[in-house]
Each structure stands twice: as structure tokens, then as C-alpha cells.
N, C-alpha and C positions, 0 to 999 in steps of 0.2 A: 319246314324248319329241320335243321340238323340237330341230332342228339349225340353227345359224346360221353363216353364213360371211361374212366381210368384213374390213374394216380396222378395227383398234382405234383409236378416237378419243379415248378417255379411260378412266381407271380410278380408282376411289376404293376405300376399304376395304370398301364395301358393294355397288358397282355397277360393271359393265363396260359401256362404250358402244361399240357396234359399228355401222359404216356398211356397208350391203350394196352390191351392185353396182348397184342401182337408186337409190342415194343416200339411202335411208331409214336413219334411226338407230334402233337397238334398245338400250334400257336393260335390261340383264339383271342381276337381283339375283345377287351372288356365291354366295349360299347355294343357288341353283338350278342352278349350273354343276357338272355331273358330271365333265366332262373338257374339256381345252382343248389344241389342238395347232396348230402353225404349218404352213401348207400350202406346198408347193413350186410350186403353180400360181399364175399371175397372175389378177387379176380381169379383165383385159383379154381380150376374146373372142379365141379362136384364130383364125388366118387372116384377121384384120381387114384386113390390108394387101392381101389379094387382091381385095377388092371396091373398092379405092381406086386412082386414077390415081397415078403418081409424085408429081404436084404436090399432090394431096390428102393423100398420105401425109406429104409434107414439111411441109405446113401443120399436120397433126395433131401431128407431133413438135414442131414450133415452139411450138404452143399448150401442149402438156404441159410443155415446158421453162419456160414462163412461170409454171406452178403451183409450181415449186420456190421455197422461200424463199431469199432472198439470203444468202449466208454471212456 
């Protein structure tokens, strides 16, 4: 059995579209989904900030903030 994890990008009556941590999208027929659950873990790698300087981390947060849609 295949196991997929990622962010749900779309759903129809027949298909679930999931984007994985590599940015690839998977269209999964609903008929083939045996179970589904929400994860309490983030797709962001753990301890990412430890490899970044404070300025690089601030730049990352600023960039991520630009990805949020305006209310």
C-alpha cells in the first residue's frame, strides 16, 4: 500500500490532490483511499533554524509571510 503525506490542494467527488514536501502534486482517486488523517507535524523540517543565522531566519519568515493571501 502507498502512503502519501502532504498538504491537500484540492478535492473533488472523485479525486484528492495532495502536494508533498518536494512540491510534487499527487492526484489520488478517492476510491483508492483506505484511510486519511490529519498530522500534528509540520512539513517544515525540524531544527531548520539551527542551520541559519538570525538574519537568514528573519528573511525566511519574511518570505513565508508573503505567501499568505491578503485577507
